[in-house]
C-alpha positions as a Markdown table, in Angstrom:
| # | Residue | x | y | z |
|---|---|---|---|---|
| 1 | Met | 5.4 | -16.1 | -22.1 |
| 2 | Ser | 2.4 | -16.8 | -23.9 |
| 3 | Arg | 1.4 | -20.0 | -22.4 |
| 4 | Phe | 1.2 | -18.5 | -19.3 |
| 5 | Tyr | -0.5 | -15.0 | -20.1 |
| 6 | Pro | -1.9 | -16.0 | -23.9 |
| 7 | Gly | -3.3 | -11.9 | -24.1 |
| 8 | Leu | -0.2 | -10.8 | -22.8 |
| 9 | Ser | 3.2 | -9.6 | -24.1 |
| 10 | Pro | 6.3 | -10.2 | -22.9 |
| 11 | Thr | 6.6 | -6.5 | -22.6 |
| 12 | Ala | 3.8 | -6.3 | -20.2 |
| 13 | Val | 4.8 | -9.4 | -18.1 |
| 14 | Arg | 8.2 | -7.7 | -17.3 |
| 15 | Ala | 6.9 | -4.2 | -17.2 |
| 16 | Arg | 4.7 | -6.0 | -14.4 |
| 17 | Ala | 7.8 | -7.5 | -12.4 |
| 18 | Glu | 9.5 | -3.9 | -12.6 |
| 19 | Ser | 6.5 | -2.6 | -11.1 |
| 20 | Leu | 7.0 | -5.4 | -8.5 |
| 21 | Glu | 10.5 | -4.8 | -7.9 |
| 22 | Arg | 9.9 | -0.8 | -7.3 |
| 23 | Phe | 7.0 | -1.7 | -5.1 |
| 24 | Ser | 9.4 | -4.1 | -3.1 |
| 25 | Ala | 12.0 | -1.3 | -2.6 |
| 26 | Trp | 9.2 | 1.0 | -1.4 |
| 27 | Glu | 8.2 | -1.6 | 0.8 |
| 28 | Leu | 11.8 | -1.7 | 2.2 |
| 29 | Ala | 11.7 | 1.8 | 2.4 |
| 30 | His | 8.6 | 2.2 | 4.9 |
| 31 | Pro | 8.3 | -0.7 | 7.4 |
| 32 | Arg | 5.2 | -1.7 | 8.7 |
| 33 | Arg | 4.2 | 0.6 | 11.6 |
| 34 | Leu | 1.2 | -2.1 | 12.6 |
| 35 | Ser | 1.7 | -5.4 | 14.7 |
| 36 | Pro | 0.4 | -8.2 | 13.3 |
| 37 | Asp | -2.3 | -8.7 | 15.9 |
| 38 | Ala | -3.7 | -5.0 | 14.4 |
| 39 | Ala | -2.8 | -5.7 | 11.0 |
| 40 | Leu | -5.3 | -9.1 | 11.0 |
| 41 | Glu | -8.3 | -7.1 | 12.6 |
| 42 | Gly | -8.1 | -5.1 | 10.0 |
| 43 | Ile | -8.0 | -7.7 | 7.5 |
| 44 | Ala | -10.7 | -9.7 | 9.6 |
| 45 | Ala | -13.1 | -6.3 | 9.3 |
| 46 | Leu | -12.2 | -6.0 | 5.6 |
| 47 | Tyr | -13.7 | -9.5 | 5.2 |
| 48 | Glu | -16.6 | -8.8 | 6.6 |
| 49 | Leu | -17.8 | -6.0 | 4.6 |
| 50 | Leu | -17.7 | -8.1 | 1.0 |
| 51 | Pro | -21.0 | -9.3 | 0.6 |
| 52 | Lys | -21.8 | -13.0 | 1.4 |
| 53 | Val | -22.2 | -14.6 | -2.0 |
| 54 | Ser | -18.5 | -13.3 | -2.2 |
| 55 | Arg | -17.3 | -15.1 | 1.8 |
| 56 | Val | -18.8 | -18.5 | 0.6 |
| 57 | Arg | -17.3 | -18.6 | -3.0 |
| 58 | Ala | -14.6 | -20.9 | -3.5 |
| 59 | Val | -10.9 | -19.3 | -3.9 |
| 60 | Asp | -9.4 | -19.5 | -7.1 |
| 61 | Ala | -5.6 | -18.8 | -6.6 |
| 62 | Ser | -5.0 | -19.6 | -10.2 |
| 63 | Gly | -3.9 | -16.5 | -11.7 |
| 64 | Val | -1.7 | -16.1 | -9.0 |
| 65 | Ile | 0.4 | -19.3 | -9.5 |
| 66 | Ala | 0.8 | -18.2 | -13.1 |
| 67 | Met | 1.9 | -14.9 | -12.4 |
| 68 | His | 4.3 | -16.5 | -10.1 |
| 69 | Lys | 5.5 | -18.9 | -12.4 |
| 70 | Ala | 5.9 | -16.0 | -15.0 |
| 71 | Leu | 7.7 | -14.4 | -13.2 |
| 72 | Ser | 10.1 | -17.3 | -12.6 |
| 73 | Val | 10.9 | -17.5 | -15.9 |
| 74 | Leu | 12.4 | -14.0 | -15.7 |
| 75 | Ala | 14.2 | -14.3 | -12.5 |
| 76 | Arg | 15.8 | -17.1 | -13.9 |
| 77 | Thr | 20.1 | -16.3 | -13.9 |
| 78 | Asp | 21.0 | -19.5 | -16.1 |
| 79 | Arg | 19.9 | -17.5 | -18.9 |
């Protein structure tokens, strides 16, 4: 775990994974009430609220990528 998140303990990563599992269960019990078009309009409206400097900054997805790698290690079934 430390190679993915130097400051995050394996226990903290597991706690995050468990939180994501709880959210997934909640999400399944609460079907989406917006059409894809309405959801996209909402996202566009929120995007417009961002300061211009935030909208022109390059997107850095390295944190998301690192979390996916860390969680994939937890999800392995061949241990």
